[in-house]
N, C-alpha and C positions, 0 to 999 in steps of 0.2 A: 678347639680350646680344651684345656686340661684342668683337672682338679686344682683348686687354689687360685684360679684366675678370676678376676672381677668381671662383672657384666651388669648391664642395666636392662630391666624388664618392664613391660607394660601390659596391661590386660584390658584396656579400653575405658577405664574409669577416670582418665585424666591425670593420673599420677605416674611417676617414674619410681621404680623400685631398684635400689642398689643391692646387689647380691654377689655372692661368691659361689663358684662351683664347688660342691662338696664331694660329688661322686659322678663318674662318667661310666655308663654302661653301654652295651650294644644297642639297646632299645629304649633307654631312658637316661635322663640327666637329672640329678638331684642338686638343688641349690639351696643356699641359706640366705634368706632375706635379712638384710641388715638395717635398712632404713627406707622410708618413702618420702616423696616430696611432690608438691603440686607442679605440674608442667604447664607454664603459662604461655603456650605457643598458639592456642586456638584464637582464631580471628573473631573480633566482635561482630563481624558480618556473617549472618547465616544464609547460605546459598543452597537451595534445593535445585539440582540440575536435572531437568528432563531431557534426556539425550536420545534422539532417534537412532535406532540400532543400525550400525553400518557393517559392511562385510569385512572379512579378514581380521587383521589385528588392529584395525583403526579404533574399534570400540574399546579394546583393551588399553590402547594408548590414551584415549580420551579419559577413561576412568582413572588410570594411573596418574596422569598429570593434573586432573581436576582435584584429586585428593591431595596431591602435593601443594596445590594452590589454595587449599583450605575449605573446599565445599563440605557441607555437613550431611547431605543426603543426595543420592543419585537414583533416579528411576529410569531404566531403559524403556524406550517407547517403540511400539509397533506403529508404523505409519504406512501410508499408501506406497511410498517409494523406498521403504527400508530394504527390500530385496532379500530378507533373511526369513526363512521359514523354520520354526522350531516346534517340535511336539513337546508334550509335557516333560518327558524324560530328558530330552536334550536341553530344554529350557532350565530345568533344575540344575543340570550340570554346568551350564553357562553361568547361571546366577552364583553358584558356589565358586566358580573360577573367578568371576568378577569381584566377589567379596574377598577372595584371597589376594587379588591384585591390590585392592584397597588396603588390606592389612600390610602388605609388603611396601606400599607407598608411604604408609605411616612410619614404618621402620626407617625408611630412607630419609624422610623429611623431619623426623623427630617428633611427630604427633603422638599423643597418648590417648586420643579419642578417635575411634574408628568410625568413619562415616558408614551409614547403612546403605547397602545397595539393595533396593527393593526388587521384588519380582517384576519382570517386565509386564506392562499393561498397554492397552491401546492408547493412542493420543487422546481420544475422546473420553476414556475413563479418567485419565489423569487431569484433564481440563475440568472435569465435573467435580473434582475433590474440593471441598470448601477450604479456603485459606484467607488469612488477613495479610499475606505477604504481598509485596510489590511484584507484579507479574510482568516479565519482559521477554520479548522475542526479537530475533534479529531480522531486519528488513532493510535491504540496501536502498529502498525508495523512501524510507522514513525521514522525517525532518528532525526528530529528536535524537540526541546523543546521550551517552552516559553523563557527560558534563552538565547537561540541561535537566537532569532528573532531580527531583526532591530527595534529600538524603533519606536513606532507609537502612534498617538493620536486619531485615528479613526479606529475602528475595527468592522468587521462583524464576528460573531462567530456562527457557525451552529452546532447544537447538534441533533443527531438522536433520534428516539423514543425508546420504549422498543424493544429489539431485534436488534437495530441499523439500519444502512442503508444497503440496498442491494448492491451487487457488482456494479450493474448498477448505482445506486445513488452515490456511492463513485466515480465512473468514471465521473459522471456528475459534482460533486463538483470540481474535479480536473480540468476538462475542463473549468469551470467557474472561475478559478484562485484561488481556495482555497488551502492553504498550510496545509498539514497534520502535526499535532503535537501530541506528546505523553505526557501524564501526569504521566507516570511511569508504573511499571510492572503489576499493578492490573487493572482489568476490573471494571469500575464503572457503577452503575445504571444511567439511563438517567438524573434524577433530581440531583444526586450527581455529575455527570460529569459536568453539567452546572455550578453549584455553585463552584466546585473546579477550573474550568478553569477561571471563572470570578474573583475569589479571587486571583489566581496566576497572572492574567493580571493586576489587580489593584495593586498588590504588586510590580510587575516589572515595570509598566509604569504609574500607577495612584497614588492614595494617601493613599493606605492601608499601615499602618505603621507596 
């Protein structure tokens, strides 16, 4: 883009800023803000996704698509079967990378509020955090479905890693007040499960048409 061209900016405050490029340099870009407007694309449904960390680019994919679908917070979770070992330095770099992915997903989807990607914690730590949200986890053996749930505007959704949760972890989620729900007869991969559940929740309680 060159000087004189219009563009639209956002900074995470929920507004869009119409601007024009005034100067293009090698290391900086100067713009003139001309007006601001509220961006009414945020879902009325607040979803905090607790996602078991998976290997390769599956975690990146899950975060990217979850943001596109309207989640408000994401907490990566260390679980017994996550298979990913990160020291403090590598974890800080991954967290920064995941937050950048969230920002990029906002650019693509037109959101002006950037979901927070929290520093990864253990499943047990996350379960112990107090909340008034409706807590849900996926369980192919569950009798409940999203259609049978009482309407809610604030939801915590926890998704296991590759290989799923262990029996002990399933018991821990139940003890923490999570309701098991099924998405149907097929077993989904971790990144597919997250996106399917979020889509179904947005369709049932949010703004997915």
